[in-house]
Kinemage of the C-alpha trace (Angstrom):
@kinemage 1
@onewidth
@group {chain A} dominant
@subgroup {mainchain}
@vectorlist {calphas} color= white
{ca unk a 1} P 40.652 -155.712 -93.121
{ca unk a 2} L 39.391 -155.011 -96.596
{ca unk a 3} L 41.099 -152.466 -98.432
{ca unk a 4} L 39.223 -151.693 -101.590
{ca unk a 5} L 39.799 -149.835 -105.391
{ca unk a 6} L 37.765 -148.945 -108.109
{ca unk a 7} L 38.336 -148.684 -111.718
{ca unk a 8} L 35.959 -148.059 -114.919
{ca unk a 9} L 36.880 -150.826 -117.595
{ca unk a 10} L 33.869 -149.449 -119.971
{ca unk a 11} L 30.657 -148.206 -120.503
{ca unk a 12} L 27.799 -149.156 -122.809
{ca unk a 13} L 24.331 -148.150 -123.175
{ca unk a 14} L 21.470 -150.785 -122.161
{ca unk a 15} L 19.205 -151.498 -124.657
{ca unk a 16} L 15.332 -152.017 -123.892
{ca unk a 17} L 15.066 -150.081 -120.712
{ca unk a 18} L 12.355 -147.634 -119.903
{ca unk a 19} L 14.541 -144.739 -120.245
{ca unk a 20} L 17.968 -144.282 -121.619
{ca unk a 21} L 20.774 -146.204 -119.162
{ca unk a 22} L 24.236 -146.307 -119.245
{ca unk a 23} L 25.985 -149.293 -117.584
{ca unk a 24} L 29.594 -148.402 -116.462
{ca unk a 25} L 31.861 -151.707 -116.171
{ca unk a 26} L 32.772 -151.395 -112.898
{ca unk a 27} L 36.214 -153.214 -111.328
{ca unk a 28} L 36.240 -153.796 -107.133
{ca unk a 29} L 39.243 -155.249 -105.936
{ca unk a 30} L 40.456 -156.138 -102.474
{ca unk a 31} L 43.954 -155.903 -101.327
{ca unk a 32} L 43.705 -159.043 -99.288
{ca unk a 33} L 42.751 -161.296 -102.589
{ca unk a 34} L 41.466 -164.271 -99.708
{ca unk a 35} L 39.341 -162.219 -97.509
{ca unk a 36} L 35.828 -162.592 -98.777
{ca unk a 37} L 33.637 -159.564 -99.095
{ca unk a 38} L 29.941 -160.721 -98.122
{ca unk a 39} L 28.514 -157.977 -99.752
{ca unk a 40} L 29.223 -153.726 -100.676
{ca unk a 41} L 26.223 -151.507 -100.320
{ca unk a 42} L 28.010 -148.939 -102.986
{ca unk a 43} L 27.003 -145.579 -103.549
{ca unk a 44} L 28.821 -143.337 -106.563
{ca unk a 45} L 28.815 -139.120 -106.819
{ca unk a 46} L 29.661 -138.844 -110.715
{ca unk a 47} L 31.394 -135.575 -111.671
{ca unk a 48} L 32.102 -134.365 -114.727
{ca unk a 49} L 35.511 -132.846 -115.065
{ca unk a 50} L 34.703 -130.226 -118.049
{ca unk a 51} L 38.354 -128.287 -117.740
{ca unk a 52} L 40.303 -131.778 -118.804
{ca unk a 53} L 39.251 -131.745 -122.233
{ca unk a 54} L 39.590 -129.155 -125.072
{ca unk a 55} L 36.580 -127.887 -127.143
{ca unk a 56} L 36.258 -127.164 -130.773
{ca unk a 57} L 34.485 -124.066 -131.969
{ca unk a 58} L 31.266 -125.994 -132.789
{ca unk a 59} L 31.129 -127.016 -129.084
{ca unk a 60} L 31.926 -123.698 -127.934
{ca unk a 61} L 29.027 -122.376 -129.465
{ca unk a 62} L 26.740 -125.009 -128.004
{ca unk a 63} L 28.316 -124.661 -124.705
{ca unk a 64} L 27.258 -120.823 -124.901
{ca unk a 65} L 24.251 -121.576 -122.898
{ca unk a 66} L 26.548 -123.148 -120.127
{ca unk a 67} L 29.372 -121.115 -119.915
{ca unk a 68} L 29.035 -117.972 -121.619
{ca unk a 69} L 31.390 -117.189 -124.280
{ca unk a 70} L 34.975 -118.724 -124.226
{ca unk a 71} L 36.990 -116.099 -123.486
{ca unk a 72} L 34.936 -115.731 -119.658
{ca unk a 73} L 35.543 -119.746 -119.382
{ca unk a 74} L 38.455 -119.114 -117.147
{ca unk a 75} L 35.769 -118.105 -114.941
{ca unk a 76} L 33.031 -119.725 -115.517
{ca unk a 77} L 34.455 -123.538 -116.783
{ca unk a 78} L 33.946 -125.653 -113.325
{ca unk a 79} L 33.732 -129.148 -112.562
{ca unk a 80} L 29.606 -129.765 -112.809
{ca unk a 81} L 28.038 -132.563 -110.901
{ca unk a 82} L 26.266 -135.373 -113.215
{ca unk a 83} L 24.443 -137.669 -111.290
{ca unk a 84} L 24.434 -140.073 -108.496
{ca unk a 85} L 24.000 -144.023 -108.419
{ca unk a 86} L 24.303 -146.932 -106.408
{ca unk a 87} L 24.582 -150.766 -106.322
{ca unk a 88} L 24.786 -153.742 -104.244
{ca unk a 89} L 27.591 -155.968 -104.884
{ca unk a 90} L 27.233 -159.262 -104.596
{ca unk a 91} L 30.297 -161.898 -102.949
{ca unk a 92} L 33.561 -161.946 -104.124
{ca unk a 93} L 36.848 -162.603 -103.362
{ca unk a 94} L 40.041 -160.506 -104.927
{ca unk a 95} L 37.808 -158.624 -107.589
{ca unk a 96} L 34.626 -158.372 -109.475
{ca unk a 97} L 33.191 -156.448 -112.077
{ca unk a 98} L 29.692 -155.264 -111.650
{ca unk a 99} L 27.285 -152.625 -113.795
{ca unk a 100} L 27.153 -149.496 -112.290
{ca unk a 101} L 24.122 -148.427 -114.076
{ca unk a 102} L 23.190 -144.729 -114.633
{ca unk a 103} L 19.974 -143.360 -115.650
{ca unk a 104} L 19.977 -140.629 -118.050
{ca unk a 105} L 18.071 -137.487 -119.371
{ca unk a 106} L 17.363 -135.790 -122.716
{ca unk a 107} L 15.697 -133.168 -121.156
{ca unk a 108} L 17.279 -129.550 -122.768
{ca unk a 109} L 16.429 -128.388 -119.086
{ca unk a 110} L 19.622 -130.741 -117.752
{ca unk a 111} L 22.739 -128.941 -117.397
{ca unk a 112} L 24.445 -132.357 -118.515
{ca unk a 113} L 22.529 -132.506 -120.966
{ca unk a 114} L 22.981 -129.839 -122.595
{ca unk a 115} L 26.834 -130.504 -122.088
{ca unk a 116} L 26.594 -133.624 -123.575
{ca unk a 117} L 24.778 -133.019 -126.707
{ca unk a 118} L 26.882 -129.879 -127.325
{ca unk a 119} L 30.163 -132.432 -127.889
{ca unk a 120} L 31.214 -133.488 -131.398
{ca unk a 121} L 33.730 -136.049 -130.584
{ca unk a 122} L 36.380 -136.886 -128.450
{ca unk a 123} L 35.483 -138.047 -124.694
{ca unk a 124} L 34.063 -136.711 -121.542
{ca unk a 125} L 36.173 -136.714 -118.578
{ca unk a 126} L 34.628 -138.086 -115.296
{ca unk a 127} L 35.386 -138.596 -111.492
{ca unk a 128} L 33.417 -141.606 -109.570
{ca unk a 129} L 33.706 -140.594 -106.185
{ca unk a 130} L 32.329 -143.849 -104.045
{ca unk a 131} L 30.855 -144.609 -100.542
{ca unk a 132} L 29.148 -146.724 -98.733
{ca unk a 133} L 29.449 -149.899 -96.474
{ca unk a 134} L 31.493 -153.178 -96.583
{ca unk a 135} L 30.192 -156.455 -95.300
{ca unk a 136} L 32.797 -159.070 -94.998
{ca unk a 137} L 33.956 -161.893 -92.799
{ca unk a 138} L 36.796 -161.421 -90.506
{ca unk a 139} L 38.793 -164.634 -88.815
{ca unk a 140} L 37.231 -165.641 -85.814
{ca unk a 141} L 35.238 -162.675 -85.722
{ca unk a 142} L 32.108 -163.064 -87.715
{ca unk a 143} L 30.685 -160.880 -89.955
{ca unk a 144} L 32.530 -157.324 -89.571
{ca unk a 145} L 31.261 -153.934 -91.010
{ca unk a 146} L 33.339 -151.050 -92.609
{ca unk a 147} L 32.532 -147.451 -94.262
{ca unk a 148} L 34.333 -147.224 -97.691
{ca unk a 149} L 37.152 -144.309 -97.059
{ca unk a 150} L 35.807 -140.714 -98.624
{ca unk a 151} L 39.151 -140.850 -100.841
{ca unk a 152} L 38.395 -143.599 -103.302
{ca unk a 153} L 37.707 -142.612 -106.591
{ca unk a 154} L 38.041 -144.037 -110.376
{ca unk a 155} L 38.378 -141.628 -113.287
{ca unk a 156} L 36.956 -142.658 -116.907
{ca unk a 157} L 37.268 -140.604 -120.066
{ca unk a 158} L 33.502 -141.605 -121.620
{ca unk a 159} L 33.423 -141.617 -125.704
{ca unk a 160} L 30.848 -138.952 -126.659
{ca unk a 161} L 29.684 -141.496 -128.968
{ca unk a 162} L 28.578 -144.261 -126.289
{ca unk a 163} L 26.070 -141.199 -125.514
{ca unk a 164} L 25.156 -140.331 -128.858
{ca unk a 165} L 24.253 -143.986 -129.789
{ca unk a 166} L 22.494 -144.357 -126.822
{ca unk a 167} L 20.208 -141.307 -127.271
{ca unk a 168} L 19.664 -142.383 -130.674
{ca unk a 169} L 18.672 -145.943 -129.891
{ca unk a 170} L 16.040 -144.412 -127.205
{ca unk a 171} L 15.320 -141.101 -128.902
{ca unk a 172} L 16.211 -141.614 -133.185
{ca unk a 173} L 16.401 -138.696 -134.996
{ca unk a 174} L 14.475 -136.878 -132.584
{ca unk a 175} L 15.302 -134.380 -129.567
{ca unk a 176} L 13.176 -134.116 -126.339
{ca unk a 177} L 11.733 -130.612 -125.036
{ca unk a 178} L 10.359 -129.805 -121.927
{ca unk a 179} L 7.901 -126.668 -122.277
{ca unk a 180} L 6.492 -124.890 -119.380
{ca unk a 181} L 2.104 -125.709 -119.248
{ca unk a 182} L 0.936 -122.589 -120.137
{ca unk a 183} L 3.502 -122.105 -123.252
{ca unk a 184} L 2.721 -125.780 -124.391
{ca unk a 185} L -0.923 -124.968 -124.427
{ca unk a 186} L -0.485 -121.686 -126.543
{ca unk a 187} L 1.531 -123.924 -129.186
{ca unk a 188} L -1.143 -126.770 -129.112
{ca unk a 189} L -4.075 -123.995 -129.998
{ca unk a 190} L -1.810 -122.290 -132.638
{ca unk a 191} L -1.616 -125.708 -133.665
{ca unk a 192} L -5.082 -126.806 -133.821
{ca unk a 193} L -6.730 -123.507 -134.763
{ca unk a 194} L -4.368 -123.799 -138.387
{ca unk a 195} L -5.100 -127.489 -138.768
{ca unk a 196} L -1.170 -127.980 -138.337
{ca unk a 197} L -0.983 -132.050 -137.925
{ca unk a 198} L 2.232 -132.554 -136.442
{ca unk a 199} L 4.492 -130.908 -133.612
{ca unk a 200} L 7.106 -130.333 -135.608
{ca unk a 201} L 5.503 -128.712 -138.376
{ca unk a 202} L 4.116 -126.068 -135.913
{ca unk a 203} L 7.416 -125.109 -134.807
{ca unk a 204} L 8.751 -125.013 -138.074
{ca unk a 205} L 5.853 -122.634 -139.080
{ca unk a 206} L 6.979 -120.175 -136.534
{ca unk a 207} L 10.942 -120.269 -137.433
{ca unk a 208} L 10.660 -118.033 -140.734
{ca unk a 209} L 9.123 -115.146 -138.821
{ca unk a 210} L 11.408 -115.436 -136.252
{ca unk a 211} L 14.436 -115.380 -138.749
{ca unk a 212} L 12.713 -112.415 -140.698
{ca unk a 213} L 15.662 -109.699 -140.367
{ca unk a 214} L 14.487 -106.627 -137.866
{ca unk a 215} L 13.576 -103.798 -139.520
{ca unk a 216} L 14.597 -100.113 -137.952
{ca unk a 217} L 12.223 -97.442 -138.006
{ca unk a 218} L 14.842 -95.101 -140.095
{ca unk a 219} L 14.421 -97.764 -142.930
{ca unk a 220} L 10.781 -97.911 -142.864
{ca unk a 221} L 10.267 -94.259 -143.134
{ca unk a 222} L 12.402 -93.931 -146.247
{ca unk a 223} L 11.122 -96.781 -147.544
{ca unk a 224} L 7.404 -95.382 -147.124
{ca unk a 225} L 9.022 -91.952 -148.888
{ca unk a 226} L 10.179 -93.550 -151.856
{ca unk a 227} L 6.837 -94.499 -152.517
{ca unk a 228} L 4.704 -91.449 -152.489
{ca unk a 229} L 4.511 -90.253 -155.729
{ca unk a 230} L 6.198 -86.717 -156.457
């Protein structure tokens, strides 16, 4: 009967994919080195263990939208589901390394994207939890089927630079922003009415107005009174 263990040996961006894709180098090992594993229909849930690393001041600012102010983190910081992934493992004996491919998004409405983008350096602590079905040959009994026990996991610390280089590969010097349709239409009308050639320039034209300091009513009254000749 197979007794499988799992280990992540590395991760890298998959080039030339239609969308950002990470490939985790996953090693499956069987205790019985002579037993033939015909295939494994493997499922994986990936959790980000956000409490298992420290955060610099700059990173704390970037995580404000997710977890609030750092003084609240004792209540708000919790492990977070990143994604699910599947892979069909081909026949092997003893051990095999396969690519566990994980689709990624640069949509800043997604919590995992906000988390990754907020990190400056270091690594991301991950916990990969496995389930699925093992098909194997047993002496004199033909093809057998076994479920993977629920407690099979693999820890891995994904270097932040791997994520950063992947997004730079697919979105060089840019970020991806999803807007509600009515907001997009308003921005489009604003852009066309003013003959602004690019979306970046349209947004940049709005930033100065948003950065102007607010005037208090009392300040305005003083300014008006001071401008009236005596």
